[in-house]
C-alpha positions as CSV (number, residue, x, y, z in Angstrom):
1,M,-77.5,-34.5,18.3
2,Q,-75.7,-34.7,21.6
3,R,-75.7,-38.5,21.3
4,V,-74.3,-38.3,17.8
5,K,-71.6,-36.0,18.9
6,G,-70.8,-38.3,21.7
7,K,-70.6,-41.2,19.4
8,G,-68.4,-39.3,17.0
9,K,-66.1,-38.2,19.7
10,G,-65.8,-41.8,20.9
11,K,-65.0,-43.0,17.4
12,G,-62.5,-40.2,17.1
13,L,-60.8,-41.2,20.3
14,A,-60.8,-44.8,19.1
15,V,-59.1,-43.8,15.8
16,S,-56.6,-41.7,17.7
17,A,-55.8,-44.6,19.9
18,L,-55.3,-46.8,16.9
19,L,-53.0,-44.3,15.3
20,L,-51.0,-43.9,18.5
21,A,-50.8,-47.7,18.8
22,G,-49.5,-47.8,15.3
23,L,-46.9,-45.2,16.0
24,V,-45.8,-47.0,19.1
25,A,-45.6,-50.2,17.2
26,G,-43.5,-48.5,14.5
27,A,-41.2,-47.0,17.0
28,A,-40.8,-50.4,18.6
29,Q,-39.8,-51.9,15.2
30,A,-37.3,-49.1,14.6
31,A,-33.9,-49.4,16.3
32,T,-30.8,-47.4,16.9
33,L,-27.9,-49.4,15.5
34,K,-24.5,-48.3,16.8
35,V,-21.1,-48.9,15.3
36,A,-18.1,-47.9,17.5
37,V,-14.7,-46.7,16.3
38,V,-11.9,-47.1,18.9
39,G,-8.5,-45.4,18.5
40,P,-6.1,-43.0,20.0
41,M,-8.2,-39.8,19.8
42,S,-5.8,-38.0,22.2
43,G,-2.1,-38.2,23.2
44,D,1.1,-38.5,21.2
45,V,-0.4,-40.6,18.3
46,S,-3.8,-38.9,18.2
47,G,-3.2,-38.2,14.4
48,F,-4.0,-41.9,13.8
49,G,-7.2,-41.8,15.9
50,T,-8.4,-38.7,14.0
51,E,-7.9,-40.4,10.7
52,M,-9.8,-43.5,11.9
53,R,-12.7,-41.5,13.2
54,R,-13.0,-39.4,10.0
55,G,-12.9,-42.5,7.7
56,A,-15.6,-44.2,9.8
57,E,-17.7,-41.0,9.9
58,L,-17.7,-40.8,6.1
59,A,-18.8,-44.4,5.7
60,V,-21.6,-44.1,8.2
61,A,-22.9,-40.9,6.7
62,E,-22.9,-42.5,3.3
63,Q,-24.9,-45.5,4.4
64,A,-27.2,-43.9,7.0
65,A,-30.1,-43.4,4.4
66,A,-30.1,-47.0,3.4
67,F,-30.4,-48.1,7.1
68,R,-33.1,-45.5,7.7
69,A,-35.1,-47.0,4.8
70,L,-35.0,-50.3,6.8
71,G,-36.3,-48.5,9.8
72,H,-33.0,-48.1,11.6
73,E,-31.1,-45.1,12.8
74,L,-27.4,-45.7,12.2
75,V,-25.1,-44.0,14.7
76,L,-21.3,-43.9,15.0
77,V,-19.8,-43.6,18.5
78,P,-16.1,-42.8,18.9
79,F,-14.0,-44.0,21.9
80,D,-10.6,-42.8,22.9
81,D,-8.3,-45.7,23.9
82,Q,-5.3,-43.3,24.4
83,A,-3.1,-46.0,22.7
84,S,-3.2,-47.8,26.0
85,A,-4.0,-51.5,26.6
86,T,-4.9,-50.6,30.2
87,V,-7.5,-48.1,29.1
88,A,-8.8,-50.7,26.6
89,K,-9.8,-53.0,29.5
90,S,-12.3,-50.4,30.8
91,L,-13.4,-49.4,27.3
92,A,-14.2,-53.1,26.5
93,K,-16.7,-53.2,29.4
94,T,-18.4,-50.0,28.3
95,L,-18.7,-51.3,24.7
96,L,-20.1,-54.7,25.8
97,A,-22.6,-53.1,28.1
98,D,-24.3,-51.2,25.3
99,S,-26.3,-53.8,23.5
100,S,-27.0,-51.5,20.6
101,I,-23.3,-51.6,19.5
102,L,-23.2,-54.3,16.9
103,G,-19.6,-54.0,15.8
104,V,-16.4,-52.1,16.4
105,V,-13.9,-50.6,14.0
106,G,-10.5,-50.6,15.7
107,A,-8.1,-50.4,17.2
108,F,-4.9,-49.0,15.7
109,N,-2.4,-50.2,18.3
110,S,-2.1,-54.0,18.3
111,S,-1.9,-54.2,22.1
112,V,-5.2,-52.5,22.3
113,S,-6.8,-54.7,19.7
114,N,-5.5,-57.7,21.6
115,V,-7.3,-56.6,24.8
116,L,-10.5,-55.7,23.0
117,A,-10.6,-59.0,21.0
118,Q,-10.0,-61.1,24.2
119,S,-12.8,-59.2,26.0
120,F,-15.3,-59.5,23.1
121,A,-14.7,-63.2,22.5
122,S,-17.6,-64.5,24.7
123,A,-20.1,-62.0,23.2
124,R,-18.8,-62.5,19.7
125,L,-18.8,-58.7,19.2
126,A,-17.2,-58.1,15.7
127,L,-13.9,-56.2,15.7
128,I,-12.4,-55.1,12.4
129,S,-9.1,-53.3,12.6
130,P,-7.9,-50.9,10.0
131,G,-4.4,-50.6,11.5
132,S,-3.4,-53.4,13.9
133,T,-0.7,-55.5,12.3
134,N,0.8,-57.8,15.0
135,D,0.9,-61.3,13.6
136,L,-0.3,-63.0,16.7
137,L,-3.7,-61.3,16.5
138,T,-5.0,-63.8,14.0
139,T,-3.5,-66.9,15.7
140,H,-6.0,-67.2,18.6
141,G,-8.8,-68.8,16.8
142,W,-11.0,-65.7,17.2
143,T,-14.0,-65.8,14.8
144,H,-15.0,-62.2,15.6
145,F,-11.6,-60.5,14.9
146,S,-10.6,-59.5,11.3
147,R,-8.4,-56.9,9.8
148,V,-8.2,-55.1,6.4
149,V,-4.4,-54.5,6.5
150,S,-1.4,-56.7,6.0
151,P,0.3,-58.2,9.1
152,D,3.8,-57.3,10.4
153,G,5.1,-60.5,8.9
154,A,4.6,-59.1,5.4
155,Q,6.1,-55.8,6.4
156,G,9.1,-57.4,8.1
157,V,9.8,-59.6,5.2
158,A,9.4,-56.8,2.6
159,A,11.7,-54.5,4.7
160,A,14.4,-57.1,5.1
161,N,14.4,-58.0,1.4
162,Y,14.5,-54.3,0.5
163,I,17.5,-53.8,2.8
164,A,19.3,-56.8,1.3
165,D,18.4,-56.3,-2.3
166,E,18.0,-52.6,-2.8
167,L,20.2,-51.0,-0.1
168,K,22.8,-53.8,-0.2
169,A,23.3,-53.4,3.5
170,K,25.7,-55.8,5.4
171,S,24.5,-54.8,8.9
172,V,21.4,-53.3,10.5
173,F,21.0,-51.8,13.9
174,V,17.4,-52.6,15.1
175,V,15.5,-50.4,17.5
176,S,12.0,-50.9,18.8
177,D,9.7,-48.5,20.8
178,S,9.0,-51.5,23.1
179,T,5.3,-51.8,22.1
180,A,3.7,-55.0,20.9
181,Y,3.7,-53.5,17.4
182,G,7.3,-52.4,17.5
183,N,8.6,-55.7,19.0
184,G,6.6,-57.8,16.6
185,L,7.7,-55.9,13.5
186,S,11.4,-55.9,14.6
187,K,11.5,-59.6,15.4
188,V,10.0,-60.6,12.0
189,L,12.5,-58.3,10.3
190,M,15.4,-59.8,12.2
191,G,14.3,-63.3,11.3
192,T,14.3,-62.6,7.6
193,L,17.6,-60.6,7.8
194,K,19.2,-63.7,9.4
195,K,18.0,-65.8,6.4
196,R,19.4,-63.2,4.0
197,K,22.7,-63.3,6.0
198,V,22.5,-59.6,7.0
199,A,24.1,-59.0,10.4
200,V,22.2,-57.4,13.3
201,P,24.9,-56.0,15.7
202,S,22.3,-54.8,18.2
203,Y,18.6,-54.8,19.1
204,I,17.4,-52.4,21.7
205,G,14.3,-50.8,23.0
206,V,13.8,-47.0,23.4
207,S,11.0,-44.8,24.5
208,T,12.5,-42.0,26.6
209,P,14.9,-39.1,25.7
210,A,17.7,-40.7,27.7
211,Q,17.2,-44.1,25.9
212,I,17.2,-42.3,22.5
213,A,20.5,-40.5,23.4
214,D,22.0,-43.8,24.4
215,A,20.8,-45.3,21.1
216,V,22.6,-42.6,19.2
217,R,25.9,-43.5,20.9
218,K,25.4,-47.2,20.2
219,V,24.5,-46.7,16.6
220,K,27.5,-44.5,16.0
221,A,29.8,-47.2,17.6
222,S,28.2,-50.0,15.6
223,G,29.0,-48.7,12.2
224,A,25.8,-50.3,10.9
225,D,24.7,-49.5,7.3
226,V,21.0,-49.1,8.2
227,V,19.0,-48.2,11.3
228,Y,15.7,-50.0,11.4
229,F,13.0,-48.7,13.7
230,G,9.9,-50.7,14.7
231,G,7.4,-48.3,16.3
232,T,5.1,-45.3,15.9
233,Y,5.9,-41.8,14.6
234,D,6.2,-40.1,18.0
235,V,9.3,-42.0,19.1
236,G,10.5,-42.5,15.5
237,A,10.6,-38.8,14.8
238,D,12.6,-38.0,17.9
239,L,15.0,-40.9,17.2
240,V,15.8,-39.8,13.6
241,K,16.2,-36.2,14.6
242,A,18.7,-37.3,17.3
243,L,20.6,-39.5,14.9
244,R,20.9,-36.7,12.3
245,A,21.9,-34.1,15.0
246,G,24.6,-36.6,16.1
247,G,26.0,-36.6,12.5
248,I,24.7,-40.1,11.6
249,T,23.6,-40.1,8.0
250,T,22.9,-43.9,7.9
251,T,19.6,-44.9,6.1
252,F,16.7,-44.8,8.6
253,M,13.9,-47.3,7.8
254,G,10.7,-48.2,9.6
255,G,7.2,-49.6,9.3
256,D,3.8,-48.1,8.8
257,G,4.0,-46.4,12.2
258,L,5.9,-43.7,10.3
259,D,3.2,-43.3,7.6
260,S,1.7,-40.1,8.9
261,S,2.0,-36.4,8.2
262,A,2.5,-36.0,12.0
263,F,5.9,-37.8,11.6
264,L,7.1,-35.2,9.1
265,K,5.8,-32.3,11.3
266,Q,7.7,-33.7,14.2
267,A,10.9,-34.8,12.4
268,G,11.2,-31.9,10.0
269,I,14.0,-32.0,7.5
270,A,15.4,-35.1,9.4
271,G,12.7,-37.0,7.6
272,A,14.3,-36.6,4.2
273,G,15.5,-40.0,2.9
274,V,13.6,-42.0,5.5
275,V,12.3,-45.3,4.0
276,Y,9.3,-47.2,5.4
277,T,7.0,-50.0,4.6
278,T,3.3,-49.3,4.9
279,V,0.0,-51.1,4.6
280,F,-1.5,-47.7,4.0
281,G,0.4,-45.5,1.5
282,P,-0.8,-42.3,-0.3
283,V,-4.5,-42.2,-1.0
284,K,-3.9,-41.2,-4.6
285,A,-2.3,-44.6,-5.3
286,F,-5.8,-46.1,-5.3
287,S,-7.5,-45.9,-8.7
288,N,-10.9,-44.9,-7.4
289,S,-9.9,-42.6,-4.5
290,L,-11.1,-39.3,-6.1
291,T,-14.7,-39.5,-4.7
292,F,-13.5,-40.4,-1.2
293,S,-10.8,-37.7,-1.3
294,G,-13.3,-35.1,-2.4
295,R,-15.8,-35.9,0.3
296,Y,-13.0,-36.0,2.9
297,Q,-11.6,-32.6,1.9
298,A,-15.1,-31.1,1.8
299,A,-15.9,-32.3,5.3
300,Y,-12.5,-31.7,7.1
301,K,-10.7,-29.1,5.0
302,A,-7.6,-31.4,4.9
303,R,-6.2,-34.1,2.7
304,P,-6.9,-37.7,3.8
305,E,-4.2,-40.1,4.8
306,G,-4.0,-43.8,4.1
307,L,-5.4,-44.9,7.5
308,S,-8.6,-42.9,6.9
309,V,-9.2,-44.9,3.7
310,Y,-8.7,-48.2,5.5
311,A,-11.0,-47.1,8.4
312,Y,-13.6,-46.2,5.7
313,D,-13.3,-49.6,4.1
314,A,-13.3,-51.4,7.5
315,T,-16.5,-49.5,8.4
316,N,-18.2,-50.3,5.1
317,T,-17.3,-54.0,5.6
318,L,-18.9,-54.0,9.0
319,L,-22.0,-52.2,7.8
320,S,-22.3,-54.7,4.9
321,A,-22.2,-57.5,7.4
322,I,-24.8,-55.9,9.7
323,R,-27.2,-55.5,6.8
324,A,-26.6,-59.0,5.5
325,A,-27.1,-60.6,8.9
326,G,-30.1,-58.5,9.9
327,G,-32.1,-58.0,6.7
328,K,-35.0,-55.7,7.8
329,G,-34.6,-56.8,11.4
330,V,-31.7,-56.4,13.9
331,A,-29.0,-59.0,13.9
332,T,-27.3,-60.4,17.0
333,R,-23.6,-59.7,17.6
334,A,-22.8,-63.3,16.8
335,Q,-24.7,-63.1,13.5
336,V,-22.8,-60.0,12.6
337,S,-19.4,-61.6,13.3
338,A,-20.3,-64.6,11.2
339,A,-21.4,-62.3,8.4
340,V,-18.1,-60.4,8.4
341,R,-16.3,-63.6,7.6
342,K,-18.6,-64.1,4.6
343,V,-18.2,-60.6,3.2
344,N,-17.1,-60.5,-0.4
345,L,-16.8,-56.9,-1.5
346,P,-15.5,-56.3,-5.0
347,A,-12.6,-54.0,-6.1
348,C,-13.9,-50.8,-7.5
349,F,-12.8,-48.9,-10.6
350,T,-15.6,-46.5,-10.6
351,S,-17.0,-43.6,-8.5
352,D,-20.5,-45.1,-8.6
353,K,-21.2,-45.9,-5.0
354,A,-24.2,-48.0,-5.9
355,A,-21.8,-50.4,-7.7
356,C,-19.2,-50.8,-4.9
357,S,-18.2,-49.4,-1.5
358,T,-14.4,-50.0,-1.3
359,V,-11.4,-47.9,-2.0
360,T,-8.5,-50.3,-1.1
361,G,-9.6,-53.2,-3.3
362,A,-11.6,-56.3,-3.0
363,I,-12.3,-57.4,0.6
364,G,-12.8,-60.9,1.8
365,F,-11.3,-62.8,4.8
366,T,-9.5,-66.1,5.5
367,A,-10.7,-68.4,8.3
368,T,-8.3,-66.6,10.7
369,G,-9.5,-63.1,9.8
370,E,-6.7,-62.0,7.5
371,R,-7.6,-60.2,4.4
372,E,-7.4,-62.6,1.4
373,R,-5.3,-60.2,-0.6
374,S,-3.8,-56.9,0.6
375,R,-1.3,-54.4,-0.7
376,L,2.0,-53.4,0.8
377,L,4.2,-50.5,-0.3
378,V,7.8,-49.5,0.3
379,M,8.0,-45.7,0.4
380,R,10.7,-43.1,0.7
381,F,10.5,-39.4,1.6
382,D,12.4,-37.4,-0.9
383,N,14.5,-34.3,-0.3
384,V,11.4,-32.1,-0.2
385,L,9.7,-34.5,2.1
386,Q,7.3,-35.9,-0.5
387,P,6.5,-39.7,-0.2
388,Q,7.6,-41.6,-3.2
389,V,6.6,-45.2,-4.0
390,A,9.8,-47.4,-4.2
391,K,8.1,-50.8,-4.5
392,V,4.6,-52.3,-4.5
393,Q,3.8,-55.8,-3.3
394,I,0.4,-57.7,-3.2
395,I,0.3,-59.9,-0.1
396,D,-1.3,-63.3,0.0
397,P,-1.4,-64.4,3.7
398,A,-0.8,-68.0,2.6
399,T,2.7,-67.1,1.5
400,L,3.6,-65.9,5.0
401,K,3.1,-69.3,6.7
């Protein structure tokens, strides 16, 4: 009997060993797949970073079960770039060092995306921006950088045409916040204004209170019909408040850097009448946004803004590429980048998430990483600070060459 017991114990140990080996093998096959979201999570424009993170979180939460079914744990890791190209340099090293990060959603600031894209080039780490609009970003031959928003070229042209055709302006005073985004947007605008024979009496850069005060004096002296601001809402809000306090009622217009509730919170009643072009716009303008808006409000007890929708779509695009490239295995970074350029997600007109995963329309990319077709809006804040659509344009990047 003792022998039998001993034999049974040995068999039990053998079975246990086999089970343990099976578990270890299963664990070895499973993998933690990380997607990073990089944006200004702190500082003067942290509102943009918050919207990016939330949109990405919702997309990852929605697809986590599908990845788990393949044996993978999907994790979102947020990084704060502080809207700084300098900070981006160190962040790029951190992101590259973590081999489980297969793609990055970001950045918002074009200068930050430029640094990240340069740093990621040799590793072919996919970078999809939901907000960087500088035209030069898609001129470097990068096969790993893509964006789901229209470039500044589209905004600058649309703004200039609106100024000439709708506002009937004869002269425009142009101000930039001296960032890559602000300068790029302003220069495209001025190029189109020149073609439309609209004068630009001055082009200056502002970022400090003293420079804003000086700008107010120069605008008043210029007698310009329109003040155009290329930059983000932090400086833009201070500038329009200073202009209105100085008695200047001239139309104030800008780009999508003003498309944030934070702009109105900072500008107050001075925001009434402000016109801006945006690659984002109100979430309700998308036909199938109800499901997204409902989930967003349930999670964050706030209404979503346009950038959160684009971050959601950018993340779903990246996740689609990761699944296509890896199948049941784990793709390489280069394979994910290649798969991003092959993505062909349909436009959705239903809340059925099994049928589609986009809110902003069909997503596919050109050879340079531009979205094949994107939407651009001209918006205006009314007297009670509600954004109203003034004009809608569908952008084909081929028409901007």
